[in-house]
LUMGURO-345859 format. One record per residue: residue number from 0; residue in one letter; x, y, z of N, C-alpha, C in turn. Coordinates in nm, 2 decimals, decimal comma, always signed. Layout:
N
+-----+------+--------+--------+--------+--------+--------+--------+--------+--------+--------+
:  nr : rest :   n.xx :   n.yy :   n.zz :  ca.xx :  ca.yy :  ca.zz :   c.xx :   c.yy :   c.zz :
+-----+------+--------+--------+--------+--------+--------+--------+--------+--------+--------+
: NUM :    A :      X :      Y :      Z :      X :      Y :      Z :      X :      Y :      Z :
...
+-----+------+--------+--------+--------+--------+--------+--------+--------+--------+--------+
***
This chain:
97
+-----+------+--------+--------+--------+--------+--------+--------+--------+--------+--------+
:  nr : rest :   n.xx :   n.yy :   n.zz :  ca.xx :  ca.yy :  ca.zz :   c.xx :   c.yy :   c.zz :
+-----+------+--------+--------+--------+--------+--------+--------+--------+--------+--------+
:   0 :    M :  +3,74 : +12,73 : +17,79 :  +3,80 : +12,85 : +17,84 :  +3,71 : +12,91 : +17,95 :
:   1 :    A :  +3,61 : +12,84 : +17,99 :  +3,51 : +12,89 : +18,09 :  +3,59 : +12,92 : +18,22 :
:   2 :    N :  +3,55 : +13,03 : +18,28 :  +3,61 : +13,08 : +18,41 :  +3,76 : +13,10 : +18,40 :
:   3 :    Q :  +3,81 : +13,12 : +18,28 :  +3,95 : +13,16 : +18,26 :  +3,96 : +13,30 : +18,22 :
:   4 :    A :  +4,07 : +13,37 : +18,25 :  +4,09 : +13,50 : +18,20 :  +4,19 : +13,49 : +18,09 :
:   5 :    I :  +4,19 : +13,60 : +18,00 :  +4,28 : +13,61 : +17,89 :  +4,36 : +13,73 : +17,92 :
:   6 :    G :  +4,49 : +13,72 : +17,90 :  +4,58 : +13,84 : +17,90 :  +4,66 : +13,85 : +17,77 :
:   7 :    I :  +4,67 : +13,98 : +17,73 :  +4,74 : +14,00 : +17,60 :  +4,85 : +14,11 : +17,63 :
:   8 :    L :  +4,97 : +14,08 : +17,59 :  +5,08 : +14,17 : +17,60 :  +5,13 : +14,20 : +17,46 :
:   9 :    E :  +5,13 : +14,33 : +17,42 :  +5,17 : +14,37 : +17,29 :  +5,29 : +14,47 : +17,30 :
:  10 :    T :  +5,40 : +14,44 : +17,23 :  +5,51 : +14,53 : +17,24 :  +5,56 : +14,57 : +17,10 :
:  11 :    K :  +5,65 : +14,67 : +17,10 :  +5,72 : +14,71 : +16,97 :  +5,85 : +14,64 : +16,99 :
:  12 :    G :  +5,88 : +14,54 : +16,91 :  +6,00 : +14,47 : +16,91 :  +6,00 : +14,33 : +16,98 :
:  13 :    L :  +6,06 : +14,24 : +16,92 :  +6,06 : +14,10 : +16,97 :  +6,13 : +14,08 : +17,10 :
:  14 :    T :  +6,24 : +14,14 : +17,12 :  +6,32 : +14,13 : +17,24 :  +6,23 : +14,16 : +17,37 :
:  15 :    A :  +6,16 : +14,27 : +17,36 :  +6,08 : +14,32 : +17,47 :  +5,97 : +14,21 : +17,50 :
:  16 :    L :  +5,91 : +14,16 : +17,39 :  +5,80 : +14,06 : +17,41 :  +5,86 : +13,93 : +17,47 :
:  17 :    V :  +5,97 : +13,88 : +17,43 :  +6,03 : +13,76 : +17,48 :  +6,06 : +13,78 : +17,63 :
:  18 :    Q :  +6,12 : +13,90 : +17,67 :  +6,15 : +13,92 : +17,81 :  +6,02 : +13,93 : +17,89 :
:  19 :    G :  +5,91 : +14,00 : +17,83 :  +5,79 : +14,01 : +17,90 :  +5,72 : +13,88 : +17,92 :
:  20 :    T :  +5,72 : +13,80 : +17,81 :  +5,66 : +13,66 : +17,82 :  +5,73 : +13,58 : +17,92 :
:  21 :    D :  +5,86 : +13,58 : +17,93 :  +5,93 : +13,51 : +18,03 :  +5,89 : +13,55 : +18,17 :
:  22 :    A :  +5,88 : +13,68 : +18,19 :  +5,84 : +13,73 : +18,32 :  +5,70 : +13,68 : +18,35 :
:  23 :    M :  +5,61 : +13,69 : +18,26 :  +5,47 : +13,65 : +18,28 :  +5,46 : +13,50 : +18,32 :
:  24 :    L :  +5,53 : +13,41 : +18,25 :  +5,53 : +13,27 : +18,28 :  +5,59 : +13,24 : +18,41 :
:  25 :    K :  +5,69 : +13,32 : +18,46 :  +5,75 : +13,29 : +18,59 :  +5,68 : +13,35 : +18,70 :
:  26 :    A :  +5,60 : +13,46 : +18,68 :  +5,53 : +13,53 : +18,78 :  +5,41 : +13,46 : +18,84 :
:  27 :    A :  +5,34 : +13,38 : +18,76 :  +5,21 : +13,33 : +18,80 :  +5,18 : +13,20 : +18,73 :
:  28 :    N :  +5,08 : +13,13 : +18,77 :  +5,04 : +13,00 : +18,71 :  +4,95 : +13,03 : +18,59 :
:  29 :    V :  +5,02 : +13,06 : +18,48 :  +4,94 : +13,09 : +18,35 :  +5,00 : +13,01 : +18,24 :
:  30 :    E :  +4,93 : +13,00 : +18,13 :  +4,97 : +12,92 : +18,02 :  +4,98 : +13,01 : +17,89 :
:  31 :    L :  +5,08 : +13,00 : +17,82 :  +5,10 : +13,07 : +17,69 :  +5,01 : +13,00 : +17,59 :
:  32 :    T :  +4,92 : +13,07 : +17,52 :  +4,83 : +13,01 : +17,43 :  +4,87 : +13,04 : +17,29 :
:  33 :    G :  +4,92 : +12,94 : +17,22 :  +4,96 : +12,96 : +17,08 :  +5,10 : +13,03 : +17,07 :
:  34 :    P :  +5,14 : +13,04 : +16,95 :  +5,27 : +13,11 : +16,93 :  +5,26 : +13,26 : +16,94 :
:  35 :    M :  +5,37 : +13,33 : +16,97 :  +5,37 : +13,47 : +16,97 :  +5,34 : +13,52 : +16,82 :
:  36 :    K :  +5,27 : +13,62 : +16,81 :  +5,22 : +13,67 : +16,68 :  +5,29 : +13,80 : +16,64 :
:  37 :    G :  +5,33 : +13,81 : +16,52 :  +5,38 : +13,93 : +16,46 :  +5,27 : +14,00 : +16,39 :
:  38 :    I :  +5,25 : +14,13 : +16,43 :  +5,13 : +14,20 : +16,38 :  +5,17 : +14,29 : +16,26 :
:  39 :    G :  +5,30 : +14,33 : +16,25 :  +5,34 : +14,42 : +16,15 :  +5,39 : +14,55 : +16,21 :
:  40 :    S :  +5,48 : +14,62 : +16,14 :  +5,54 : +14,75 : +16,19 :  +5,61 : +14,72 : +16,32 :
:  41 :    A :  +5,67 : +14,61 : +16,34 :  +5,75 : +14,57 : +16,46 :  +5,66 : +14,54 : +16,58 :
:  42 :    L :  +5,53 : +14,53 : +16,56 :  +5,44 : +14,50 : +16,67 :  +5,43 : +14,35 : +16,68 :
:  43 :    V :  +5,44 : +14,30 : +16,81 :  +5,43 : +14,16 : +16,83 :  +5,35 : +14,14 : +16,96 :
:  44 :    S :  +5,28 : +14,03 : +16,97 :  +5,19 : +14,01 : +17,09 :  +5,20 : +13,86 : +17,13 :
:  45 :    A :  +5,17 : +13,84 : +17,26 :  +5,16 : +13,71 : +17,32 :  +5,03 : +13,71 : +17,40 :
:  46 :    T :  +4,96 : +13,59 : +17,41 :  +4,84 : +13,58 : +17,48 :  +4,86 : +13,47 : +17,59 :
:  47 :    I :  +4,81 : +13,49 : +17,71 :  +4,81 : +13,39 : +17,81 :  +4,67 : +13,37 : +17,87 :
:  48 :    T :  +4,65 : +13,26 : +17,93 :  +4,53 : +13,23 : +18,00 :  +4,56 : +13,17 : +18,14 :
:  49 :    G :  +4,46 : +13,18 : +18,23 :  +4,47 : +13,13 : +18,36 :  +4,35 : +13,19 : +18,44 :
:  50 :    D :  +4,36 : +13,17 : +18,58 :  +4,26 : +13,23 : +18,66 :  +4,28 : +13,38 : +18,66 :
:  51 :    V :  +4,18 : +13,46 : +18,70 :  +4,18 : +13,61 : +18,68 :  +4,30 : +13,67 : +18,76 :
:  52 :    A :  +4,32 : +13,63 : +18,89 :  +4,43 : +13,69 : +18,97 :  +4,56 : +13,65 : +18,91 :
:  53 :    A :  +4,58 : +13,53 : +18,86 :  +4,71 : +13,49 : +18,81 :  +4,74 : +13,57 : +18,68 :
:  54 :    V :  +4,64 : +13,59 : +18,59 :  +4,66 : +13,66 : +18,47 :  +4,69 : +13,81 : +18,49 :
:  55 :    K :  +4,62 : +13,87 : +18,59 :  +4,65 : +14,01 : +18,63 :  +4,79 : +14,02 : +18,68 :
:  56 :    A :  +4,83 : +13,93 : +18,76 :  +4,97 : +13,94 : +18,82 :  +5,07 : +13,92 : +18,71 :
:  57 :    A :  +5,05 : +13,82 : +18,62 :  +5,14 : +13,79 : +18,51 :  +5,15 : +13,91 : +18,41 :
:  58 :    I :  +5,04 : +13,97 : +18,38 :  +5,04 : +14,08 : +18,28 :  +5,12 : +14,20 : +18,34 :
:  59 :    E :  +5,10 : +14,23 : +18,47 :  +5,17 : +14,34 : +18,54 :  +5,32 : +14,31 : +18,53 :
:  60 :    A :  +5,36 : +14,19 : +18,57 :  +5,50 : +14,15 : +18,57 :  +5,56 : +14,16 : +18,43 :
:  61 :    G :  +5,48 : +14,11 : +18,33 :  +5,53 : +14,11 : +18,19 :  +5,54 : +14,25 : +18,13 :
:  62 :    A :  +5,45 : +14,33 : +18,16 :  +5,46 : +14,47 : +18,11 :  +5,57 : +14,55 : +18,17 :
:  63 :    E :  +5,60 : +14,52 : +18,30 :  +5,71 : +14,59 : +18,36 :  +5,85 : +14,54 : +18,30 :
:  64 :    A :  +5,86 : +14,41 : +18,29 :  +5,98 : +14,35 : +18,23 :  +6,00 : +14,40 : +18,08 :
:  65 :    A :  +5,89 : +14,39 : +18,01 :  +5,90 : +14,43 : +17,86 :  +5,94 : +14,58 : +17,85 :
:  66 :    G :  +5,89 : +14,66 : +17,94 :  +5,91 : +14,80 : +17,94 :  +6,06 : +14,84 : +17,96 :
:  67 :    S :  +6,13 : +14,75 : +18,02 :  +6,28 : +14,77 : +18,04 :  +6,36 : +14,74 : +17,91 :
:  68 :    F :  +6,30 : +14,67 : +17,82 :  +6,37 : +14,63 : +17,70 :  +6,31 : +14,70 : +17,57 :
:  69 :    G :  +6,20 : +14,76 : +17,58 :  +6,14 : +14,82 : +17,46 :  +6,01 : +14,89 : +17,50 :
:  70 :    E :  +5,92 : +14,91 : +17,40 :  +5,80 : +14,98 : +17,42 :  +5,68 : +14,89 : +17,44 :
:  71 :    V :  +5,61 : +14,90 : +17,55 :  +5,49 : +14,82 : +17,57 :  +5,37 : +14,90 : +17,50 :
:  72 :    V :  +5,31 : +14,85 : +17,40 :  +5,20 : +14,91 : +17,33 :  +5,07 : +14,89 : +17,41 :
:  73 :    S :  +5,05 : +14,77 : +17,46 :  +4,93 : +14,74 : +17,53 :  +4,95 : +14,62 : +17,62 :
:  74 :    A :  +4,88 : +14,62 : +17,74 :  +4,88 : +14,51 : +17,83 :  +4,74 : +14,50 : +17,89 :
:  75 :    H :  +4,67 : +14,40 : +17,85 :  +4,52 : +14,40 : +17,88 :  +4,48 : +14,26 : +17,94 :
:  76 :    V :  +4,38 : +14,27 : +18,03 :  +4,33 : +14,14 : +18,09 :  +4,18 : +14,14 : +18,06 :
:  77 :    I :  +4,13 : +14,04 : +18,01 :  +3,98 : +14,02 : +17,99 :  +3,94 : +13,91 : +18,10 :
:  78 :    A :  +3,87 : +13,95 : +18,20 :  +3,84 : +13,87 : +18,31 :  +3,76 : +13,74 : +18,28 :
:  79 :    R :  +3,65 : +13,75 : +18,23 :  +3,56 : +13,64 : +18,20 :  +3,51 : +13,65 : +18,05 :
:  80 :    P :  +3,60 : +13,61 : +17,96 :  +3,56 : +13,63 : +17,82 :  +3,44 : +13,54 : +17,78 :
:  81 :    H :  +3,37 : +13,58 : +17,68 :  +3,26 : +13,50 : +17,62 :  +3,33 : +13,38 : +17,56 :
:  82 :    D :  +3,26 : +13,27 : +17,55 :  +3,31 : +13,15 : +17,50 :  +3,35 : +13,16 : +17,35 :
:  83 :    D :  +3,28 : +13,25 : +17,27 :  +3,31 : +13,26 : +17,13 :  +3,44 : +13,34 : +17,10 :
:  84 :    I :  +3,50 : +13,39 : +17,21 :  +3,63 : +13,47 : +17,19 :  +3,74 : +13,38 : +17,13 :
:  85 :    T :  +3,72 : +13,25 : +17,15 :  +3,83 : +13,16 : +17,10 :  +3,84 : +13,16 : +16,94 :
:  86 :    T :  +3,74 : +13,22 : +16,87 :  +3,75 : +13,23 : +16,73 :  +3,85 : +13,34 : +16,69 :
:  87 :    V :  +3,89 : +13,43 : +16,78 :  +3,99 : +13,54 : +16,74 :  +4,11 : +13,53 : +16,83 :
:  88 :    V :  +4,11 : +13,46 : +16,94 :  +4,23 : +13,45 : +17,03 :  +4,28 : +13,31 : +17,01 :
:  89 :    P :  +4,42 : +13,30 : +17,00 :  +4,48 : +13,16 : +16,99 :  +4,45 : +13,08 : +17,11 :
:  90 :    T :  +4,43 : +12,95 : +17,08 :  +4,40 : +12,86 : +17,19 :  +4,52 : +12,75 : +17,20 :
:  91 :    T :  +4,53 : +12,69 : +17,31 :  +4,63 : +12,59 : +17,33 :  +4,59 : +12,46 : +17,27 :
:  92 :    K :  +4,67 : +12,40 : +17,19 :  +4,64 : +12,27 : +17,14 :  +4,70 : +12,16 : +17,22 :
:  93 :    K :  +4,63 : +12,06 : +17,25 :  +4,67 : +11,95 : +17,32 :  +4,78 : +11,87 : +17,25 :
:  94 :    P :  +4,89 : +11,83 : +17,31 :  +4,99 : +11,76 : +17,24 :  +4,94 : +11,62 : +17,20 :
:  95 :    K :  +4,99 : +11,57 : +17,09 :  +4,95 : +11,44 : +17,04 :  +5,03 : +11,34 : +17,12 :
:  96 :    K :  +4,96 : +11,23 : +17,15 :  +5,03 : +11,12 : +17,23 :  +5,06 : +11,00 : +17,14 :
+-----+------+--------+--------+--------+--------+--------+--------+--------+--------+--------+
***
């Protein structure tokens, strides 16, 4: 994950998160890391990775789209995370061949 940024979009309600995630993936060259997570109390989140500019653009687009369908609780970008952050953030698994 070196030189990659992490973006986290958290919403209240699944529909808003799905719309926001769709907008993020269409807006920039980013990758969805792991499945969307249910946190509880209707809070759900999705995590993306990519270069810093792409993640910032994707999070902005995702938050705007999600806000049209529900409540955006948090939209945050971590520019150059420490390598150990992978212990708490979902990572993309390589498909088996």
